[in-house]
A tleap script that builds the chain and sets N, CA, C and O, in Angstrom:
source leaprc.protein.ff14SB
mol = sequence {
  NMET GLY LEU HIE ASN ARG PRO ARG TYR TRP
  PRO THR PRO SER ALA LEU THR ALA ARG LEU
  ARG ARG LEU VAL THR ALA TYR GLN ARG THR
  TYR LYS GLN GLU GLN GLN LYS VAL GLU ALA
  ALA GLU LYS GLY ASP ARG ARG ARG ARG ARG
  CYS GLU ALA ALA PHE LYS LEU LYS GLU ILE
  ALA ARG ARG GLU LYS ARG GLN LYS TRP THR
  SER ARG GLU GLU SER ASP PHE TYR ARG VAL
  VAL SER THR PHE GLY VAL GLU PHE ASP PRO
  GLN ASN ARG LEU TYR GLN TRP GLY ARG PHE
  ARG ALA ILE ALA ARG LEU GLU ARG LYS SER
  ASP GLU THR LEU THR LYS TYR PHE GLN MET
  PHE MET ALA MET CYS ARG ARG VAL CYS GLY
  LEU PRO LEU GLU GLU GLY CGLU
}
set mol.1.N position { -63.232 28.577 -20.867 }
set mol.1.CA position { -62.830 29.951 -20.667 }
set mol.1.C position { -61.840 30.029 -19.510 }
set mol.1.O position { -62.055 29.421 -18.461 }
set mol.2.N position { -60.781 30.760 -19.697 }
set mol.2.CA position { -59.750 30.884 -18.687 }
set mol.2.C position { -59.859 32.191 -17.951 }
set mol.2.O position { -60.939 32.766 -17.813 }
set mol.3.N position { -58.726 32.647 -17.485 }
set mol.3.CA position { -58.677 33.918 -16.783 }
set mol.3.C position { -59.075 35.049 -17.722 }
set mol.3.O position { -58.792 35.022 -18.920 }
set mol.4.N position { -59.720 36.017 -17.157 }
set mol.4.CA position { -60.133 37.218 -17.883 }
set mol.4.C position { -60.969 36.884 -19.104 }
set mol.4.O position { -60.959 37.600 -20.105 }
set mol.5.N position { -61.667 35.820 -19.002 }
set mol.5.CA position { -62.608 35.405 -20.049 }
set mol.5.C position { -61.969 35.228 -21.425 }
set mol.5.O position { -62.597 35.510 -22.446 }
set mol.6.N position { -60.720 34.761 -21.451 }
set mol.6.CA position { -60.094 34.438 -22.736 }
set mol.6.C position { -60.147 32.934 -22.919 }
set mol.6.O position { -59.994 32.187 -21.952 }
set mol.7.N position { -60.352 32.499 -24.091 }
set mol.7.CA position { -60.405 31.051 -24.307 }
set mol.7.C position { -59.002 30.435 -24.204 }
set mol.7.O position { -58.018 31.043 -24.626 }
set mol.8.N position { -58.921 29.213 -23.636 }
set mol.8.CA position { -57.667 28.481 -23.551 }
set mol.8.C position { -57.613 27.504 -24.696 }
set mol.8.O position { -58.619 26.939 -25.125 }
set mol.9.N position { -56.376 27.325 -25.183 }
set mol.9.CA position { -56.190 26.392 -26.284 }
set mol.9.C position { -55.336 25.226 -25.808 }
set mol.9.O position { -54.329 25.424 -25.128 }
set mol.10.N position { -55.724 24.054 -26.152 }
set mol.10.CA position { -54.946 22.849 -25.862 }
set mol.10.C position { -54.106 22.552 -27.090 }
set mol.10.O position { -54.620 22.579 -28.208 }
set mol.11.N position { -52.805 22.266 -26.902 }
set mol.11.CA position { -51.943 22.019 -28.069 }
set mol.11.C position { -52.423 20.793 -28.839 }
set mol.11.O position { -53.076 19.904 -28.292 }
set mol.12.N position { -52.093 20.774 -30.069 }
set mol.12.CA position { -52.472 19.646 -30.922 }
set mol.12.C position { -51.657 18.435 -30.530 }
set mol.12.O position { -50.600 18.583 -29.917 }
set mol.13.N position { -52.117 17.235 -30.865 }
set mol.13.CA position { -51.361 16.022 -30.530 }
set mol.13.C position { -49.947 16.032 -31.108 }
set mol.13.O position { -49.024 15.572 -30.436 }
set mol.14.N position { -49.746 16.522 -32.292 }
set mol.14.CA position { -48.396 16.531 -32.878 }
set mol.14.C position { -47.483 17.488 -32.104 }
set mol.14.O position { -46.302 17.192 -31.922 }
set mol.15.N position { -48.015 18.640 -31.642 }
set mol.15.CA position { -47.216 19.578 -30.848 }
set mol.15.C position { -46.852 18.946 -29.509 }
set mol.15.O position { -45.724 19.104 -29.043 }
set mol.16.N position { -47.788 18.233 -28.884 }
set mol.16.CA position { -47.495 17.533 -27.616 }
set mol.16.C position { -46.441 16.454 -27.812 }
set mol.16.O position { -45.539 16.298 -26.989 }
set mol.17.N position { -46.558 15.714 -28.905 }
set mol.17.CA position { -45.572 14.664 -29.200 }
set mol.17.C position { -44.192 15.276 -29.401 }
set mol.17.O position { -43.205 14.746 -28.890 }
set mol.18.N position { -44.105 16.377 -30.131 }
set mol.18.CA position { -42.818 17.040 -30.363 }
set mol.18.C position { -42.214 17.518 -29.047 }
set mol.18.O position { -41.012 17.368 -28.829 }
set mol.19.N position { -43.045 18.099 -28.157 }
set mol.19.CA position { -42.551 18.557 -26.853 }
set mol.19.C position { -42.050 17.381 -26.020 }
set mol.19.O position { -40.998 17.457 -25.387 }
set mol.20.N position { -42.818 16.297 -26.031 }
set mol.20.CA position { -42.410 15.108 -25.275 }
set mol.20.C position { -41.085 14.562 -25.793 }
set mol.20.O position { -40.218 14.182 -25.006 }
set mol.21.N position { -40.927 14.521 -27.105 }
set mol.21.CA position { -39.663 14.031 -27.688 }
set mol.21.C position { -38.502 14.929 -27.268 }
set mol.21.O position { -37.428 14.435 -26.928 }
set mol.22.N position { -38.713 16.255 -27.290 }
set mol.22.CA position { -37.649 17.169 -26.876 }
set mol.22.C position { -37.291 16.954 -25.399 }
set mol.22.O position { -36.116 16.980 -25.032 }
set mol.23.N position { -38.306 16.743 -24.560 }
set mol.23.CA position { -38.040 16.480 -23.144 }
set mol.23.C position { -37.257 15.188 -22.942 }
set mol.23.O position { -36.301 15.145 -22.168 }
set mol.24.N position { -37.670 14.136 -23.646 }
set mol.24.CA position { -36.976 12.854 -23.536 }
set mol.24.C position { -35.548 12.988 -24.034 }
set mol.24.O position { -34.621 12.471 -23.411 }
set mol.25.N position { -35.364 13.679 -25.156 }
set mol.25.CA position { -34.017 13.868 -25.707 }
set mol.25.C position { -33.142 14.649 -24.731 }
set mol.25.O position { -31.982 14.296 -24.521 }
set mol.26.N position { -33.684 15.700 -24.136 }
set mol.26.CA position { -32.927 16.496 -23.169 }
set mol.26.C position { -32.558 15.642 -21.947 }
set mol.26.O position { -31.435 15.709 -21.449 }
set mol.27.N position { -33.506 14.851 -21.481 }
set mol.27.CA position { -33.230 13.970 -20.338 }
set mol.27.C position { -32.135 12.965 -20.681 }
set mol.27.O position { -31.215 12.754 -19.891 }
set mol.28.N position { -32.230 12.350 -21.847 }
set mol.28.CA position { -31.227 11.369 -22.256 }
set mol.28.C position { -29.850 12.017 -22.360 }
set mol.28.O position { -28.849 11.421 -21.963 }
set mol.29.N position { -29.801 13.235 -22.892 }
set mol.29.CA position { -28.529 13.936 -23.045 }
set mol.29.C position { -27.898 14.197 -21.676 }
set mol.29.O position { -26.714 13.928 -21.478 }
set mol.30.N position { -28.686 14.720 -20.730 }
set mol.30.CA position { -28.129 15.013 -19.400 }
set mol.30.C position { -27.761 13.725 -18.666 }
set mol.30.O position { -26.754 13.676 -17.960 }
set mol.31.N position { -28.578 12.682 -18.833 }
set mol.31.CA position { -28.270 11.392 -18.201 }
set mol.31.C position { -26.965 10.832 -18.748 }
set mol.31.O position { -26.140 10.318 -17.993 }
set mol.32.N position { -26.780 10.931 -20.065 }
set mol.32.CA position { -25.556 10.423 -20.685 }
set mol.32.C position { -24.340 11.215 -20.207 }
set mol.32.O position { -23.281 10.637 -19.962 }
set mol.33.N position { -24.488 12.531 -20.074 }
set mol.33.CA position { -23.386 13.350 -19.575 }
set mol.33.C position { -23.018 12.960 -18.147 }
set mol.33.O position { -21.838 12.866 -17.809 }
set mol.34.N position { -24.020 12.735 -17.318 }
set mol.34.CA position { -23.759 12.306 -15.939 }
set mol.34.C position { -23.056 10.953 -15.916 }
set mol.34.O position { -22.124 10.744 -15.140 }
set mol.35.N position { -23.505 10.041 -16.765 }
set mol.35.CA position { -22.862 8.717 -16.838 }
set mol.35.C position { -21.410 8.846 -17.270 }
set mol.35.O position { -20.543 8.161 -16.729 }
set mol.36.N position { -21.135 9.710 -18.233 }
set mol.36.CA position { -19.762 9.908 -18.693 }
set mol.36.C position { -18.894 10.495 -17.593 }
set mol.36.O position { -17.725 10.132 -17.466 }
set mol.37.N position { -19.458 11.408 -16.789 }
set mol.37.CA position { -18.705 11.968 -15.666 }
set mol.37.C position { -18.374 10.885 -14.651 }
set mol.37.O position { -17.254 10.817 -14.146 }
set mol.38.N position { -19.363 10.035 -14.352 }
set mol.38.CA position { -19.148 8.942 -13.390 }
set mol.38.C position { -18.096 7.973 -13.920 }
set mol.38.O position { -17.207 7.561 -13.176 }
set mol.39.N position { -18.186 7.607 -15.193 }
set mol.39.CA position { -17.215 6.695 -15.793 }
set mol.39.C position { -15.817 7.303 -15.795 }
set mol.39.O position { -14.837 6.608 -15.528 }
set mol.40.N position { -15.722 8.599 -16.096 }
set mol.40.CA position { -14.421 9.264 -16.077 }
set mol.40.C position { -13.833 9.259 -14.669 }
set mol.40.O position { -12.633 9.046 -14.495 }
set mol.41.N position { -14.680 9.493 -13.664 }
set mol.41.CA position { -14.203 9.469 -12.280 }
set mol.41.C position { -13.743 8.068 -11.893 }
set mol.41.O position { -12.716 7.908 -11.233 }
set mol.42.N position { -14.506 7.047 -12.305 }
set mol.42.CA position { -14.106 5.666 -12.010 }
set mol.42.C position { -12.812 5.318 -12.713 }
set mol.42.O position { -11.949 4.653 -12.140 }
set mol.43.N position { -12.669 5.765 -13.959 }
set mol.43.CA position { -11.439 5.494 -14.706 }
set mol.43.C position { -10.247 6.159 -14.018 }
set mol.43.O position { -9.171 5.571 -13.915 }
set mol.44.N position { -10.455 7.394 -13.547 }
set mol.44.CA position { -9.399 8.086 -12.804 }
set mol.44.C position { -9.061 7.370 -11.517 }
set mol.44.O position { -7.893 7.270 -11.144 }
set mol.45.N position { -10.094 6.864 -10.825 }
set mol.45.CA position { -9.857 6.116 -9.588 }
set mol.45.C position { -9.083 4.838 -9.867 }
set mol.45.O position { -8.157 4.486 -9.137 }
set mol.46.N position { -9.479 4.137 -10.947 }
set mol.46.CA position { -8.759 2.910 -11.307 }
set mol.46.C position { -7.305 3.214 -11.622 }
set mol.46.O position { -6.406 2.491 -11.194 }
set mol.47.N position { -7.077 4.281 -12.369 }
set mol.47.CA position { -5.705 4.662 -12.720 }
set mol.47.C position { -4.923 5.024 -11.464 }
set mol.47.O position { -3.767 4.630 -11.314 }
set mol.48.N position { -5.562 5.783 -10.552 }
set mol.48.CA position { -4.899 6.174 -9.315 }
set mol.48.C position { -4.574 4.947 -8.466 }
set mol.48.O position { -3.479 4.837 -7.913 }
set mol.49.N position { -5.544 4.017 -8.368 }
set mol.49.CA position { -5.297 2.789 -7.600 }
set mol.49.C position { -4.173 1.966 -8.214 }
set mol.49.O position { -3.341 1.409 -7.498 }
set mol.50.N position { -4.151 1.890 -9.550 }
set mol.50.CA position { -3.098 1.142 -10.237 }
set mol.50.C position { -1.733 1.775 -9.968 }
set mol.50.O position { -0.749 1.072 -9.740 }
set mol.51.N position { -1.682 3.108 -9.996 }
set mol.51.CA position { -0.424 3.808 -9.711 }
set mol.51.C position { 0.006 3.587 -8.265 }
set mol.51.O position { 1.186 3.377 -7.986 }
set mol.52.N position { -0.963 3.638 -7.345 }
set mol.52.CA position { -0.645 3.399 -5.935 }
set mol.52.C position { -0.131 1.983 -5.726 }
set mol.52.O position { 0.817 1.769 -4.972 }
set mol.53.N position { -0.754 1.019 -6.390 }
set mol.53.CA position { -0.310 -0.378 -6.253 }
set mol.53.C position { 1.100 -0.536 -6.804 }
set mol.53.O position { 1.928 -1.218 -6.200 }
set mol.54.N position { 1.381 0.086 -7.943 }
set mol.54.CA position { 2.726 0.006 -8.517 }
set mol.54.C position { 3.737 0.660 -7.589 }
set mol.54.O position { 4.843 0.150 -7.410 }
set mol.55.N position { 3.357 1.792 -6.996 }
set mol.55.CA position { 4.253 2.472 -6.071 }
set mol.55.C position { 4.531 1.599 -4.845 }
set mol.55.O position { 5.666 1.511 -4.376 }
set mol.56.N position { 3.470 0.952 -4.332 }
set mol.56.CA position { 3.653 0.075 -3.171 }
set mol.56.C position { 4.580 -1.086 -3.494 }
set mol.56.O position { 5.442 -1.441 -2.690 }
set mol.57.N position { 4.403 -1.683 -4.684 }
set mol.57.CA position { 5.281 -2.785 -5.078 }
set mol.57.C position { 6.725 -2.323 -5.189 }
set mol.57.O position { 7.640 -3.024 -4.756 }
set mol.58.N position { 6.933 -1.142 -5.771 }
set mol.58.CA position { 8.297 -0.616 -5.877 }
set mol.58.C position { 8.882 -0.352 -4.500 }
set mol.58.O position { 10.057 -0.622 -4.254 }
set mol.59.N position { 8.054 0.180 -3.598 }
set mol.59.CA position { 8.524 0.462 -2.248 }
set mol.59.C position { 8.884 -0.834 -1.517 }
set mol.59.O position { 9.888 -0.886 -0.806 }
set mol.60.N position { 8.077 -1.869 -1.687 }
set mol.60.CA position { 8.379 -3.165 -1.064 }
set mol.60.C position { 9.678 -3.721 -1.629 }
set mol.60.O position { 10.516 -4.224 -0.881 }
set mol.61.N position { 9.849 -3.634 -2.947 }
set mol.61.CA position { 11.079 -4.118 -3.573 }
set mol.61.C position { 12.278 -3.326 -3.059 }
set mol.61.O position { 13.339 -3.896 -2.807 }
set mol.62.N position { 12.108 -1.996 -2.901 }
set mol.62.CA position { 13.195 -1.167 -2.377 }
set mol.62.C position { 13.558 -1.572 -0.960 }
set mol.62.O position { 14.734 -1.681 -0.614 }
set mol.63.N position { 12.511 -1.800 -0.125 }
set mol.63.CA position { 12.767 -2.219 1.256 }
set mol.63.C position { 13.471 -3.565 1.310 }
set mol.63.O position { 14.405 -3.757 2.089 }
set mol.64.N position { 13.012 -4.508 0.467 }
set mol.64.CA position { 13.641 -5.825 0.456 }
set mol.64.C position { 15.084 -5.728 0.002 }
set mol.64.O position { 15.964 -6.386 0.556 }
set mol.65.N position { 15.323 -4.905 -1.007 }
set mol.65.CA position { 16.693 -4.746 -1.492 }
set mol.65.C position { 17.567 -4.131 -0.413 }
set mol.65.O position { 18.725 -4.510 -0.241 }
set mol.66.N position { 16.988 -3.161 0.323 }
set mol.66.CA position { 17.742 -2.515 1.390 }
set mol.66.C position { 18.024 -3.496 2.523 }
set mol.66.O position { 19.033 -3.361 3.214 }
set mol.67.N position { 17.144 -4.487 2.727 }
set mol.67.CA position { 17.311 -5.440 3.814 }
set mol.67.C position { 18.212 -6.624 3.436 }
set mol.67.O position { 18.606 -7.402 4.305 }
set mol.68.N position { 18.537 -6.763 2.148 }
set mol.68.CA position { 19.461 -7.835 1.767 }
set mol.68.C position { 20.843 -7.517 2.322 }
set mol.68.O position { 21.236 -6.356 2.437 }
set mol.69.N position { 21.549 -8.550 2.653 }
set mol.69.CA position { 22.829 -8.381 3.313 }
set mol.69.C position { 23.957 -8.456 2.290 }
set mol.69.O position { 24.036 -9.400 1.504 }
set mol.70.N position { 24.816 -7.461 2.309 }
set mol.70.CA position { 26.021 -7.508 1.483 }
set mol.70.C position { 27.097 -8.250 2.272 }
set mol.70.O position { 26.956 -8.476 3.474 }
set mol.71.N position { 28.151 -8.618 1.593 }
set mol.71.CA position { 29.218 -9.342 2.298 }
set mol.71.C position { 29.877 -8.447 3.346 }
set mol.71.O position { 30.303 -8.938 4.391 }
set mol.72.N position { 29.967 -7.147 3.083 }
set mol.72.CA position { 30.530 -6.227 4.068 }
set mol.72.C position { 29.644 -6.180 5.313 }
set mol.72.O position { 30.145 -6.205 6.437 }
set mol.73.N position { 28.337 -6.114 5.112 }
set mol.73.CA position { 27.413 -6.070 6.247 }
set mol.73.C position { 27.469 -7.372 7.048 }
set mol.73.O position { 27.431 -7.349 8.278 }
set mol.74.N position { 27.559 -8.500 6.353 }
set mol.74.CA position { 27.658 -9.785 7.054 }
set mol.74.C position { 28.926 -9.852 7.886 }
set mol.74.O position { 28.890 -10.259 9.048 }
set mol.75.N position { 30.045 -9.455 7.297 }
set mol.75.CA position { 31.302 -9.516 8.049 }
set mol.75.C position { 31.283 -8.542 9.230 }
set mol.75.O position { 31.791 -8.868 10.303 }
set mol.76.N position { 30.700 -7.344 9.046 }
set mol.76.CA position { 30.583 -6.403 10.163 }
set mol.76.C position { 29.694 -6.979 11.263 }
set mol.76.O position { 29.994 -6.837 12.448 }
set mol.77.N position { 28.602 -7.628 10.867 }
set mol.77.CA position { 27.707 -8.242 11.844 }
set mol.77.C position { 28.464 -9.311 12.642 }
set mol.77.O position { 28.425 -9.307 13.873 }
set mol.78.N position { 29.147 -10.220 11.952 }
set mol.78.CA position { 29.889 -11.290 12.638 }
set mol.78.C position { 30.966 -10.711 13.550 }
set mol.78.O position { 31.159 -11.182 14.670 }
set mol.79.N position { 31.662 -9.690 13.067 }
set mol.79.CA position { 32.736 -9.072 13.854 }
set mol.79.C position { 32.173 -8.487 15.143 }
set mol.79.O position { 32.733 -8.713 16.215 }
set mol.80.N position { 31.068 -7.735 15.057 }
set mol.80.CA position { 30.520 -7.070 16.245 }
set mol.80.C position { 29.862 -8.079 17.178 }
set mol.80.O position { 29.966 -7.936 18.396 }
set mol.81.N position { 29.189 -9.093 16.643 }
set mol.81.CA position { 28.591 -10.126 17.501 }
set mol.81.C position { 29.679 -10.854 18.273 }
set mol.81.O position { 29.550 -11.061 19.480 }
set mol.82.N position { 30.747 -11.243 17.592 }
set mol.82.CA position { 31.799 -12.000 18.275 }
set mol.82.C position { 32.606 -11.129 19.230 }
set mol.82.O position { 33.130 -11.635 20.222 }
set mol.83.N position { 32.719 -9.836 18.956 }
set mol.83.CA position { 33.514 -8.956 19.802 }
set mol.83.C position { 32.706 -8.396 20.966 }
set mol.83.O position { 33.161 -8.449 22.109 }
set mol.84.N position { 31.521 -7.864 20.699 }
set mol.84.CA position { 30.751 -7.157 21.722 }
set mol.84.C position { 29.500 -7.904 22.174 }
set mol.84.O position { 29.025 -7.679 23.287 }
set mol.85.N position { 28.960 -8.784 21.341 }
set mol.85.CA position { 27.727 -9.470 21.693 }
set mol.85.C position { 26.519 -8.601 21.371 }
set mol.85.O position { 26.619 -7.594 20.671 }
set mol.86.N position { 25.365 -9.025 21.909 }
set mol.86.CA position { 24.109 -8.338 21.644 }
set mol.86.C position { 23.425 -8.048 22.969 }
set mol.86.O position { 23.409 -8.897 23.860 }
set mol.87.N position { 22.859 -6.855 23.104 }
set mol.87.CA position { 22.131 -6.500 24.321 }
set mol.87.C position { 20.722 -7.062 24.235 }
set mol.87.O position { 20.057 -6.973 23.202 }
set mol.88.N position { 20.277 -7.650 25.358 }
set mol.88.CA position { 18.942 -8.234 25.414 }
set mol.88.C position { 18.226 -7.686 26.633 }
set mol.88.O position { 18.789 -7.673 27.728 }
set mol.89.N position { 16.985 -7.231 26.460 }
set mol.89.CA position { 16.155 -6.728 27.554 }
set mol.89.C position { 15.252 -7.870 28.010 }
set mol.89.O position { 14.291 -8.199 27.314 }
set mol.90.N position { 15.535 -8.490 29.170 }
set mol.90.CA position { 14.745 -9.646 29.600 }
set mol.90.C position { 13.306 -9.295 29.972 }
set mol.90.O position { 12.421 -10.143 29.858 }
set mol.91.N position { 13.058 -8.070 30.413 }
set mol.91.CA position { 11.690 -7.693 30.780 }
set mol.91.C position { 10.785 -7.648 29.552 }
set mol.91.O position { 9.686 -8.204 29.558 }
set mol.92.N position { 11.255 -6.983 28.505 }
set mol.92.CA position { 10.461 -6.869 27.275 }
set mol.92.C position { 10.716 -8.018 26.306 }
set mol.92.O position { 10.014 -8.171 25.307 }
set mol.93.N position { 11.722 -8.817 26.612 }
set mol.93.CA position { 12.127 -9.938 25.759 }
set mol.93.C position { 12.418 -9.453 24.332 }
set mol.93.O position { 11.977 -10.047 23.348 }
set mol.94.N position { 13.183 -8.346 24.260 }
set mol.94.CA position { 13.572 -7.771 22.975 }
set mol.94.C position { 15.065 -7.488 22.969 }
set mol.94.O position { 15.663 -7.218 24.011 }
set mol.95.N position { 15.652 -7.552 21.801 }
set mol.95.CA position { 17.055 -7.182 21.636 }
set mol.95.C position { 17.139 -5.675 21.471 }
set mol.95.O position { 16.278 -5.059 20.843 }
set mol.96.N position { 18.174 -5.090 22.036 }
set mol.96.CA position { 18.427 -3.653 21.913 }
set mol.96.C position { 19.499 -3.462 20.838 }
set mol.96.O position { 20.676 -3.741 21.070 }
set mol.97.N position { 19.095 -2.998 19.692 }
set mol.97.CA position { 20.004 -2.942 18.544 }
set mol.97.C position { 20.634 -1.573 18.328 }
set mol.97.O position { 21.423 -1.424 17.395 }
set mol.98.N position { 20.334 -0.588 19.122 }
set mol.98.CA position { 20.836 0.777 18.891 }
set mol.98.C position { 22.348 0.864 18.858 }
set mol.98.O position { 22.928 1.295 17.861 }
set mol.99.N position { 22.987 0.457 19.938 }
set mol.99.CA position { 24.446 0.529 20.028 }
set mol.99.C position { 25.107 -0.429 19.029 }
set mol.99.O position { 26.091 -0.084 18.374 }
set mol.100.N position { 24.546 -1.630 18.928 }
set mol.100.CA position { 25.076 -2.627 17.984 }
set mol.100.C position { 25.058 -2.070 16.564 }
set mol.100.O position { 26.037 -2.196 15.829 }
set mol.101.N position { 23.943 -1.456 16.184 }
set mol.101.CA position { 23.797 -0.906 14.833 }
set mol.101.C position { 24.843 0.172 14.570 }
set mol.101.O position { 25.395 0.249 13.473 }
set mol.102.N position { 25.116 1.007 15.578 }
set mol.102.CA position { 26.099 2.081 15.409 }
set mol.102.C position { 27.516 1.512 15.269 }
set mol.102.O position { 28.289 1.969 14.428 }
set mol.103.N position { 27.849 0.529 16.083 }
set mol.103.CA position { 29.199 -0.052 16.033 }
set mol.103.C position { 29.412 -0.804 14.725 }
set mol.103.O position { 30.477 -0.697 14.117 }
set mol.104.N position { 28.419 -1.556 14.292 }
set mol.104.CA position { 28.553 -2.393 13.097 }
set mol.104.C position { 28.280 -1.626 11.804 }
set mol.104.O position { 28.409 -2.194 10.720 }
set mol.105.N position { 27.911 -0.367 11.893 }
set mol.105.CA position { 27.586 0.454 10.710 }
set mol.105.C position { 26.456 -0.187 9.888 }
set mol.105.O position { 26.544 -0.302 8.665 }
set mol.106.N position { 25.402 -0.598 10.590 }
set mol.106.CA position { 24.238 -1.215 9.943 }
set mol.106.C position { 23.005 -0.328 10.155 }
set mol.106.O position { 21.939 -0.817 10.529 }
set mol.107.N position { 23.158 0.969 9.914 }
set mol.107.CA position { 22.077 1.916 10.156 }
set mol.107.C position { 20.841 1.639 9.301 }
set mol.107.O position { 19.723 1.955 9.708 }
set mol.108.N position { 21.032 1.054 8.129 }
set mol.108.CA position { 19.908 0.825 7.217 }
set mol.108.C position { 19.071 -0.392 7.595 }
set mol.108.O position { 17.961 -0.557 7.087 }
set mol.109.N position { 19.579 -1.238 8.469 }
set mol.109.CA position { 18.864 -2.466 8.835 }
set mol.109.C position { 17.854 -2.196 9.946 }
set mol.109.O position { 18.132 -1.465 10.897 }
set mol.110.N position { 16.683 -2.798 9.805 }
set mol.110.CA position { 15.636 -2.627 10.819 }
set mol.110.C position { 15.879 -3.583 11.984 }
set mol.110.O position { 16.657 -4.530 11.873 }
set mol.111.N position { 15.206 -3.322 13.094 }
set mol.111.CA position { 15.322 -4.202 14.267 }
set mol.111.C position { 14.881 -5.622 13.928 }
set mol.111.O position { 15.510 -6.593 14.348 }
set mol.112.N position { 13.788 -5.732 13.160 }
set mol.112.CA position { 13.284 -7.061 12.803 }
set mol.112.C position { 14.310 -7.835 11.972 }
set mol.112.O position { 14.515 -9.030 12.181 }
set mol.113.N position { 14.945 -7.145 11.036 }
set mol.113.CA position { 15.940 -7.799 10.184 }
set mol.113.C position { 17.140 -8.242 11.006 }
set mol.113.O position { 17.639 -9.354 10.834 }
set mol.114.N position { 17.600 -7.378 11.894 }
set mol.114.CA position { 18.746 -7.747 12.733 }
set mol.114.C position { 18.395 -8.915 13.659 }
set mol.114.O position { 19.205 -9.823 13.847 }
set mol.115.N position { 17.197 -8.895 14.233 }
set mol.115.CA position { 16.780 -9.997 15.107 }
set mol.115.C position { 16.712 -11.308 14.344 }
set mol.115.O position { 17.205 -12.335 14.811 }
set mol.116.N position { 16.102 -11.269 13.171 }
set mol.116.CA position { 15.977 -12.482 12.362 }
set mol.116.C position { 17.364 -13.013 11.961 }
set mol.116.O position { 17.610 -14.218 12.015 }
set mol.117.N position { 18.256 -12.114 11.564 }
set mol.117.CA position { 19.601 -12.532 11.159 }
set mol.117.C position { 20.366 -13.107 12.351 }
set mol.117.O position { 21.093 -14.091 12.214 }
set mol.118.N position { 20.197 -12.486 13.521 }
set mol.118.CA position { 20.864 -12.989 14.721 }
set mol.118.C position { 20.351 -14.384 15.084 }
set mol.118.O position { 21.133 -15.258 15.457 }
set mol.119.N position { 19.041 -14.589 14.976 }
set mol.119.CA position { 18.491 -15.909 15.275 }
set mol.119.C position { 19.008 -16.957 14.294 }
set mol.119.O position { 19.301 -18.084 14.690 }
set mol.120.N position { 19.121 -16.596 13.027 }
set mol.120.CA position { 19.683 -17.540 12.049 }
set mol.120.C position { 21.155 -17.803 12.347 }
set mol.120.O position { 21.632 -18.928 12.197 }
set mol.121.N position { 21.870 -16.770 12.767 }
set mol.121.CA position { 23.278 -16.913 13.125 }
set mol.121.C position { 23.434 -17.872 14.315 }
set mol.121.O position { 24.309 -18.738 14.320 }
set mol.122.N position { 22.569 -17.700 15.317 }
set mol.122.CA position { 22.638 -18.577 16.496 }
set mol.122.C position { 22.280 -20.014 16.127 }
set mol.122.O position { 22.893 -20.949 16.642 }
set mol.123.N position { 21.302 -20.206 15.247 }
set mol.123.CA position { 20.930 -21.558 14.812 }
set mol.123.C position { 22.095 -22.209 14.078 }
set mol.123.O position { 22.369 -23.393 14.271 }
set mol.124.N position { 22.781 -21.442 13.241 }
set mol.124.CA position { 23.945 -21.970 12.519 }
set mol.124.C position { 25.043 -22.374 13.511 }
set mol.124.O position { 25.654 -23.433 13.366 }
set mol.125.N position { 25.290 -21.530 14.517 }
set mol.125.CA position { 26.313 -21.845 15.518 }
set mol.125.C position { 25.953 -23.122 16.283 }
set mol.125.O position { 26.823 -23.956 16.531 }
set mol.126.N position { 24.682 -23.282 16.657 }
set mol.126.CA position { 24.247 -24.486 17.366 }
set mol.126.C position { 24.426 -25.731 16.498 }
set mol.126.O position { 24.874 -26.775 16.973 }
set mol.127.N position { 24.071 -25.603 15.232 }
set mol.127.CA position { 24.195 -26.729 14.316 }
set mol.127.C position { 25.655 -27.151 14.163 }
set mol.127.O position { 25.966 -28.342 14.167 }
set mol.128.N position { 26.548 -26.168 14.028 }
set mol.128.CA position { 27.977 -26.454 13.864 }
set mol.128.C position { 28.537 -27.113 15.120 }
set mol.128.O position { 29.369 -28.015 15.027 }
set mol.129.N position { 28.089 -26.672 16.285 }
set mol.129.CA position { 28.573 -27.233 17.551 }
set mol.129.C position { 27.884 -28.543 17.921 }
set mol.129.O position { 28.267 -29.191 18.895 }
set mol.130.N position { 26.886 -28.931 17.162 }
set mol.130.CA position { 26.175 -30.174 17.447 }
set mol.130.C position { 25.172 -30.055 18.573 }
set mol.130.O position { 24.761 -31.071 19.133 }
set mol.131.N position { 24.767 -28.857 18.919 }
set mol.131.CA position { 23.787 -28.649 19.976 }
set mol.131.C position { 22.384 -28.701 19.381 }
set mol.131.O position { 22.197 -28.403 18.202 }
set mol.132.N position { 21.400 -29.077 20.193 }
set mol.132.CA position { 20.015 -29.086 19.678 }
set mol.132.C position { 19.524 -27.664 19.428 }
set mol.132.O position { 19.889 -26.733 20.146 }
set mol.133.N position { 18.712 -27.516 18.427 }
set mol.133.CA position { 18.150 -26.211 18.099 }
set mol.133.C position { 17.063 -25.857 19.098 }
set mol.133.O position { 16.343 -26.729 19.586 }
set mol.134.N position { 16.953 -24.578 19.395 }
set mol.134.CA position { 15.890 -24.135 20.293 }
set mol.134.C position { 14.593 -24.014 19.525 }
set mol.134.O position { 14.574 -24.051 18.294 }
set mol.135.N position { 13.516 -23.868 20.265 }
set mol.135.CA position { 12.196 -23.767 19.641 }
set mol.135.C position { 12.140 -22.537 18.727 }
set mol.135.O position { 12.496 -21.435 19.145 }
set mol.136.N position { 11.693 -22.726 17.486 }
set mol.136.CA position { 11.550 -21.617 16.539 }
set mol.136.C position { 12.774 -21.373 15.682 }
set mol.136.O position { 12.744 -20.507 14.808 }
set mol.137.N position { 13.855 -22.114 15.906 }
set mol.137.CA position { 15.075 -21.885 15.110 }
set mol.137.C position { 15.047 -22.752 13.871 }
set mol.137.O position { 15.979 -22.710 13.067 }
savepdb mol mol.pdb
quit
């Protein structure tokens, strides 16, 4: 006897089985939907990462292409080096490329590229003159 003296009924085994199946089916459906959302997010992340990697590769290729020396840039570099030389800061042990870059019209070249090219230029000059190469050349 339950509340207010009414009899309580327990569902039949087949009704309980049907309810359990519906619960399991509902759980499986929601679980599958959640899995599909997670997979879609991962797929989007993979696609985004792939696009970012492709963009980075293109950017690196663009930078490398921009850092390649044309014959005009090489001749301007040689002309300005032989005419004006290169400024060197002995305290910081760095070359000052600002004025050189403006005179030689090499605005697109980075400091690292100009330094590396200058070091190769100096190594070539030493080799031609028969002088020993310095450390790192």
